C-alpha positions in Angstrom: -20.0 -11.7 23.5 -22.6 -9.2 24.7 -26.1 -10.4 23.9 -28.2 -7.3 24.4 -27.9 -3.5 24.2 -28.1 -1.8 27.5 -31.0 0.6 28.1 -28.4 3.4 28.4 -27.0 2.6 24.9 -30.5 2.3 23.4 -31.5 5.7 24.9 -28.2 7.4 23.7 -28.9 6.2 20.2 -32.5 7.3 20.2 -31.5 10.8 21.6 -29.7 11.4 18.3 -33.1 11.7 16.6 -36.0 14.1 16.9 -39.0 12.0 18.1 -40.8 12.5 14.8 -42.2 9.6 12.7 -39.9 10.3 9.7 -36.9 9.3 11.9 -38.2 5.9 13.0 -36.5 3.9 10.2 -33.2 5.7 10.7 -33.3 5.1 14.4 -34.2 1.4 13.9 -31.2 1.0 11.5 -28.9 2.6 14.0 -30.2 0.4 16.8 -30.0 -2.8 14.8 -26.5 -1.9 13.6 -25.4 -1.3 17.2 -26.8 -4.6 18.5 -24.2 -7.3 18.8 -26.6 -9.8 17.2 -27.8 -7.4 14.5 -31.5 -7.5 15.2 -34.4 -5.6 16.7 -34.9 -7.1 20.1 -38.0 -6.8 22.3 -36.3 -4.1 24.5 -35.6 -2.1 21.3 -39.2 -2.4 20.2 -40.3 -1.1 23.6 -37.9 1.8 23.6 -38.7 2.9 20.0 -42.4 2.7 20.7 -42.0 4.8 23.8 -39.6 7.3 22.2 -41.7 7.9 19.1 -45.0 7.7 21.0 -46.5 4.9 18.9 -47.8 1.5 19.8 -45.5 -1.5 20.0 -47.7 -3.1 17.3 -46.9 -0.2 15.0 -43.2 -0.5 15.6 -43.4 -4.3 15.1 -45.3 -3.7 11.8 -42.5 -1.4 10.6 -39.8 -3.9 11.5 -41.5 -6.8 9.9 -42.5 -4.9 6.8 -39.0 -4.0 5.7 -36.7 -6.9 4.8 -33.6 -5.1 6.0 -34.7 -5.5 9.6 -34.7 -8.7 11.6 -36.5 -9.7 14.7 -34.3 -12.8 15.0 -30.8 -12.7 16.3 -28.2 -12.9 13.5 -24.6 -13.7 13.3 -21.6 -11.5 13.9 -21.1 -11.3 10.1 -24.2 -11.1 7.8 -23.5 -12.5 4.4 -25.9 -11.3 1.7 -25.6 -13.3 -1.5 -26.9 -11.8 -4.7 -29.4 -13.9 -6.7 -30.1 -11.4 -9.5 -30.6 -12.8 -13.0 -27.0 -12.0 -13.8 -25.6 -13.8 -10.7 -28.0 -16.6 -11.4 -26.6 -17.1 -14.9 -23.1 -17.2 -13.3 -24.1 -20.3 -11.2 -24.9 -18.6 -7.9 -26.7 -21.9 -7.0 -23.3 -23.6 -7.0 -22.1 -21.1 -4.5 -25.2 -21.5 -2.4 -24.6 -25.2 -2.3 -20.9 -24.7 -1.4 -21.9 -22.4 1.5 -24.3 -25.1 2.7 -21.8 -28.0 2.3 -18.6 -26.3 3.5 -19.8 -23.7 5.9 -23.2 -25.1 7.0 -24.9 -21.9 5.8 -28.3 -21.8 4.3 -30.4 -18.7 3.7 -32.0 -17.5 6.9 -29.8 -19.7 9.1 -27.1 -18.6 11.6 -24.1 -20.9 12.2 -24.0 -22.6 15.6 -21.1 -20.4 16.7 -23.1 -17.2 15.8 -20.3 -16.2 13.4 -22.3 -16.0 10.2 -25.9 -15.5 9.0 -26.7 -16.1 5.3 -29.3 -14.0 3.5 -30.1 -14.0 -0.2 -30.9 -10.6 -1.8 -32.3 -9.7 -5.2 -29.5 -7.4 -6.3 -26.4 -5.8 -5.0 -25.8 -3.6 -8.0 -22.5 -5.3 -9.0 -23.6 -7.0 -12.2 -20.5 -6.0 -14.1 -18.4 -8.1 -11.6 -20.9 -10.8 -10.8 -21.4 -13.0 -8.9 -21.4 -10.8 -5.8 -22.0 -10.9 -2.0 -21.8 -8.5 0.8 -20.5 -9.3 4.2 -21.8 -6.7 6.6 -21.0 -3.5 4.5 -18.2 -4.9 2.4 -18.9 -5.9 -1.2 -17.1 -8.9 -2.7 -17.3 -9.6 -6.4 -16.1 -12.1 -9.0 -16.9 -14.9 -6.5 -15.8 -18.5 -6.7 -15.9 -21.3 -4.2 -12.2 -20.7 -3.4 -12.7 -16.9 -3.0 -15.6 -17.4 -0.7 -13.5 -19.8 1.4 -10.7 -17.3 1.5 -13.0 -14.4 2.6 -14.9 -16.4 5.3 -11.7 -18.0 6.7 -10.1 -14.6 7.0 -13.2 -13.2 8.8 -13.3 -16.1 11.2 -9.6 -15.9 12.0 -9.9 -12.1 12.5 -12.8 -12.6 14.9 -11.0 -15.1 17.0 -7.9 -12.9 17.2 -10.0 -10.1 18.7 -11.7 -12.2 21.4 
């Protein structure tokens, strides 16, 4: 798997934006989404700083302020598990324990094979079908341990078929 975006790719993404401050967050999202490890690397920080004519410290400040950005490499699939009050009432802690025991996933940790990173979030807006999680951009609801196993097994198998 590719570990870094090329300078050419970074520049082609940045060229889609006018170099004005109000475009920085949109550009960072695009760059993080394009990165195979779903994070803002040092080379991206440098390129964004140069393109928007701001200091690297300013760019770093933006990236570390917003929780949707990461400066650490993450897995191919990012799992966001909702821990809203509704999901909490529906035993989200049991699902977190299951993810730790069965999949070696804990919040903020990426699996050794770089397949999955688990993050907890405050709300996914799916309270009517809680408990809920997102994997990348796909929302999954009415979770159980068996449903989580089914979802993650399918994702892992699909990934290995595409290698």
